[in-house]
Each structure stands twice: as structure tokens, then as C-alpha cells.
C-alpha positions in Angstrom: 0.0 0.0 0.0 1.3 3.4 -0.9 2.5 5.3 2.2 1.0 8.5 0.8 -2.5 6.9 0.9 -2.0 5.9 4.5 -0.9 9.4 5.4 -4.0 10.9 3.7 -6.3 8.4 5.4 -4.7 9.1 8.8 -4.8 12.9 8.2 -8.5 12.7 7.2 -9.3 10.9 10.4 -7.2 13.3 12.6 -8.8 16.3 10.9 -12.3 15.0 11.9 -11.4 15.0 15.6 -12.5 17.9 17.8 -9.9 20.7 18.1 -9.5 19.8 21.8 -7.4 16.9 20.7 -4.8 19.0 19.0 -2.1 18.1 21.6 -2.7 14.4 21.1 -3.1 14.7 17.3 0.6 14.1 16.3 1.0 11.1 18.6 -2.4 9.6 17.6 -1.5 10.2 13.9 1.7 8.2 14.3 -0.1 5.4 16.1 -2.9 5.3 13.6 -0.5 5.2 10.7 1.5 2.3 12.1 -1.7 0.4 13.1 -3.1 0.9 9.6 0.2 -0.2 8.0 0.4 -3.3 10.2 -3.3 -4.2 9.4 -2.8 -3.8 5.7 0.4 -5.8 5.8 -1.4 -8.8 7.4 -4.0 -8.7 4.6 -1.6 -10.1 2.1 -2.6 -7.5 -0.6 -1.0 -7.2 -4.0 -0.5 -4.2 -6.1 -2.7 -3.5 -9.1 0.3 -4.1 -11.4 0.8 -7.6 -9.8 -2.9 -8.3 -10.1 -2.9 -7.3 -13.8 0.1 -9.5 -14.6 -1.4 -12.5 -12.9 -4.7 -11.9 -14.7 -2.9 -11.9 -18.0 -1.1 -15.2 -17.1 -4.4 -16.7 -16.1 -6.0 -15.6 -19.4 -3.2 -17.1 -21.5 -3.3 -20.3 -19.5 -7.1 -20.6 -20.0 -6.6 -20.0 -23.8 -4.0 -22.7 -23.9 -6.1 -25.1 -21.9 -9.0 -24.5 -24.3 -6.8 -25.3 -27.3 -5.4 -28.4 -25.7 -8.9 -29.7 -24.8 -10.0 -29.2 -28.4 -6.9 -31.1 -29.6 -7.5 -33.9 -27.2 -11.1 -34.2 -28.3 -10.0 -34.4 -31.9 -7.4 -37.0 -31.2 -9.9 -39.1 -29.2 -12.4 -38.8 -32.1 -9.7 -40.1 -34.5 -8.4 -42.9 -32.3 -11.4 -44.3 -30.5 -13.7 -46.4 -32.5 -17.2 -45.1 -33.1 -19.9 -46.7 -31.1 
């Protein structure tokens, strides 16, 4: 996850707090940032780029599997006696 997004999320949360919490804001922001970062790290997320690469690999694999299934069906038709 992009650290800038985490900073923006933490900043949005901190800005929504009442102004009386100004003295705690910096410390709470650091804690919130590290908590969010740890939670997201445990989620086993992948980047959009990694997802797109794997989706392309899966698409090519599916196309190859479809071709092989058609070839196998044709070979079976040629080899197996008709019933």
C-alpha cells in the first residue's frame, strides 16, 4: 500500500477529531499510521500491477487449456472407435 494513501487516510481521520485533541493529534497520527500499516500488511494484498500481470497469465493459461482440450477431443475422435 502506498504510504501517501496511509498518510492521507490518517490525516483525514485526525482532521475529523475535535480541536481539543490538538495536543494528542501528532501522537495519535503516528499510532494510527503504524496500526493501519500493520493491518494492511497482514491482509496479504497485491499491487494493481501484480494483479494485472497474474490476470494476463491466467487468461493465457485458459486459452492454452481450451486449445489443448480441443486437440484432445479431436485425437480421441480419430483414435477411439465409433460406437
